[in-house]
N, C-alpha and C positions, 0 to 999 in steps of 0.2 A: 517709244520709250524703252521697251524691252531690248531692242537692237542697240540703242544708245548706251544703255547700262552695260551691255555685253562688251562693247568696244571701249568703254570708258577708261580702263587701265592703260590702254595705249595712248589715249588722249591726255590723260593726267601726266603721263611720263614725258610727253612731248612739249608741253607748254608750261611756262613759269606761272601763268595765271589764266583762268578761263572765265570769260564773261558771256553770259547768255541774256539777250534781250527777248522778252516775251510779249505777245500782244495782249491788250486788255481782253478780259473774258477767258483767260487761260484756265483750264480745268484745275481746281485746287489740288486734286489728287496728283496731277502731273507736277505741279509746282512743288508739292511736298517731296515727291521722289527726287527731283533735281536738287532740292535744298539739302538732302542728306549726303550729296556727293562732296568729296573733299576738294578744296581749292577752287570752288565754283562760286561766282557772284551772280546773283539774279537781279534783273530789273524788269518790272512790268511797265511798259511804255504807256503814255497817255493816249497814244494813237499808233496803230500798227505801222503806219508809214514812217514813223520815226525810228524804227528798229535798228537799221544799219548805222545811222548816225549815233544813236545811243550806245551801241556796242563798241564803236570805235572810241567814243568819249570815255567809256568805262575802262577800256584797255589802256588808253593813254594815261589814265590815273594810276595804273599799275607800275608806271615808270620803267617799262621794258624798252629795249633798244629797237625791237621790231614787233610788228603786229600782223597776225594772219587773220583776215576776215573771211568767213565762209557762211553761206546759207546753211542752216542746220541740217536739212534733209540731204543736201549735196555732200556735206562733210561726212555724214554717217555712211553713205554709200561709198565714198572715196576710201575711207579707212577700212571698210569691209572688203572691198574688192581689189584695191591697189595700195596696200599699206606701205610698201617700200617706195613707191612713187610719191605718195603723200609726204613721207618723211624727207625724201630728197627735195621736195618742193619747199619745205620749211627751211632747209639750208640755203636754197636758191634765193629766198626772200631777202637774205642778208647781203645780196650782191647789188641791190639797187634801192632807190627811194620808193619806187612804186612797181610792183610786180603784178602783171595781168596774167592770170592763169587762163590759157586758151584751151578750148576743146579741140582735141586732135580730130583728124578725119574719121578715125574709128569711133570716137565719142559722138561726133556729129551724126554719124549714120544711125545712131540709136534714137534720134529725136524725130518728132513729127515734122512734116513739111510746113505746118502752120508756124512753127517756131523758126525753122531754118529760113524760110522765105522772108518773113517779116523782120527778123533780126539782121538779115543782109541789108535791109533798107536803113534801119537805125544805125548800124555799125558803119555804113557807108557815109552817113552824114557826119558822125564823129570823126571818121578818118579824114574827111575833108577839112575839119577844123584843126586836127592835130598833126596831119601830114603823114599818117601811116594807117593802113587797114589792119585791124586786129579783131579778135573775138572779144568784144567789150562786155558781154552780158553773161559770162559763164557762172557768176555767183561766187567767185572767190578772188580775193586780192591780197597783196602783201604791201605793208607800209613801213617805212622807217619812222622813227619817232618824230623827226623834223617834218616829214611829209604829213603825218597825222596832225601835228600841231597846226600846220598851214591849213589843212582841210577843216579842222574844227574852227579856226578863225574865220574861214570864208564860206562856211555853210552853217545853217541854223536848223534846229529842230522844227521850228514853226513852218519851215518851207515844206515839211512833210504833211502839214495839216490838210492839204488839198488832195492827198492820196497819191503822191508822186514818188513813192518809195523806190520803184525800179528805175527812176530817173537818176539815181546815184551812180549807176553804171556809166552814164555820160558825164554827170557833174564832177565826180572825182577825177576822171581822166582829163577832162578839159581844164579844170582848175590847176591840176598839177603840171600839165603841159605848159600852161601860161606862166606858172610860177618858176619854170626852168628846172624842174626836178628830173632826175635820172629815171627813165622808164624802161622796163624790160618786159618781154613776154616769154612765157614758158608753156609749151604745149603738153597736155596731159591726157591720158586715156580715162582717168578716174572720174572726170566730170561728165560722164555720159548721162543719159536722161534719167533723172531720179524719180520723176512723178509716177512711173510705172511701179515703183516700190510702195506706193501709198497704201497703208493699212495691211501690208504684207509682213509676214514673220521673218523674211529674209530678203536680201537684194534680188531684184528681178533678173532672170536670165535674159540673154539677148533675144531669144524667141519670144519671151513674155513682153519685152520692150517693143518688139515689132508689132505684136498683136495690139498692144495698148496704143501705139502710135497710129495704127490704122483706124482704130475706133475714134481716137481723138480727132484725126483729120476728117472723118466722115461727118462731124458735127459743124455746121456753118457758124454756130455761135462761138466755137473755139477760135476759128479764123478771125471773127470780128473782134474777139477779146484780145488776140495777139496784135491786131492792127492798132487797137487802142493803146496797148503797151508800147508798141513802136513809136506811136505819136508822142506818148509821154516822155520817152527817152530822148527823142529829137527835140522836143520843146525844152527840156532841161539842158540839153547840150547847147542850144542857142542862147539860153538865158545865162548859163555859166560862162559862155564866151564873151558876153557883154558886161558881166558883173564887175564893179570896181574891186580891186584886190587889196587885201590887208596882208602886210608882211610882219608877222609877230617876231619879236626879238628873242 
């Protein structure tokens, strides 16, 4: 929270409106701190797995032409470490209906192998369905208003009740591909591994990331958990590929 408040003036200046979805059980003190920030709307979701869907829905209600979705921790690190790249990315969002921010080779090098190897599998399945291989699970996407309307019409909050939040990485991409929307990818360095920052007063250095990644990979349970995440993403991709589509007016 301290880090977010420090960079908030940059964030406030970059966005017409800011929507933050929070999981149930959020610390009331943290909620109160966020509540004092200007131009911020907060929503506590009924289930953590609804968070991404709720955030896009709230942003759509703001009537902006384009929406930037980002996982909270990834956005904080991105703005801290690569602010010019982040601002450039906001401009690039306006060039397509759906922008997938991909991790560059430099960004990927900061991640544990448990993420790298398992995401290759889930991304490979999505690539088979949409005809192009990309980094689908970076935690940041751009949407035009009409793309957001289409997604909201073809996905529902209650789909998240089974704990498939990360499946949106596949669901959004597959649905928008099937809907004929213009997709683009943008490689960035600023989406390097954010989990090494956890509970730290500042963004982790590359050396700190490497040490944290080695510790992460040494625990078999982390590999098992990432396999479960990959399975969730694959299942959501296949389901979205077969789902009847709604074309809102």
